[in-house]
C-alpha positions in Angstrom: 0.0 0.1 0.1 2.3 2.2 1.0 4.0 1.9 -2.2 1.4 2.2 -4.2 0.6 5.8 -2.6 4.2 6.6 -2.9 3.9 5.3 -6.7 1.0 7.8 -7.1 2.3 10.5 -5.3 5.5 10.4 -7.7 3.4 10.8 -10.6 0.8 13.9 -9.2 4.5 15.6 -8.9 5.5 14.5 -12.4 2.2 15.6 -13.5 2.2 19.3 -12.3 5.0 20.1 -13.5 4.2 19.4 -17.0 3.1 22.7 -17.6 5.7 24.7 -16.1 8.3 22.9 -17.8 6.3 23.6 -21.5 4.8 27.0 -21.2 5.8 28.7 -18.0 4.3 31.7 -18.6 0.5 30.2 -19.0 1.8 28.8 -15.3 2.8 32.0 -14.3 -0.7 33.7 -15.4 -2.7 30.7 -14.6 -1.6 31.0 -10.5 -1.5 34.7 -10.2 -5.3 33.5 -11.4 -5.7 31.3 -8.5 -4.1 34.2 -6.2 -6.2 37.1 -6.8 -9.1 33.7 -6.8 -11.3 34.9 -3.1 -11.0 31.6 -0.7 -14.2 30.2 -1.8 -13.8 30.0 -4.9 -10.2 28.2 -4.3 -12.3 26.1 -2.1 -14.8 24.9 -4.4 -11.4 24.5 -7.1 -10.1 21.9 -4.8 -13.1 20.2 -4.5 -13.3 20.2 -8.0 -10.4 19.0 -8.2 -10.5 16.1 -5.8 -14.4 15.3 -6.8 -12.8 14.3 -10.5 -9.7 12.3 -8.8 -11.4 10.5 -6.9 -13.7 9.7 -9.8 -11.1 8.9 -11.8 -9.6 6.3 -9.1 -13.2 5.2 -8.5 -13.1 3.9 -11.8 -10.2 2.4 -12.9 -10.0 1.0 -10.3 
């Protein structure tokens, strides 16, 4: 189980690193928009992201 969790964490880091590597300017603009969001909006984005990830995990597993 712990190796699967580490593998998943590593994959998240790889995926998150793709945009800054490929297009740093777009990554900066996206990050700036996120910084300007209100807390409630940011929480909603986080919740939606978590639910999408959970759905993917459930469908694949």
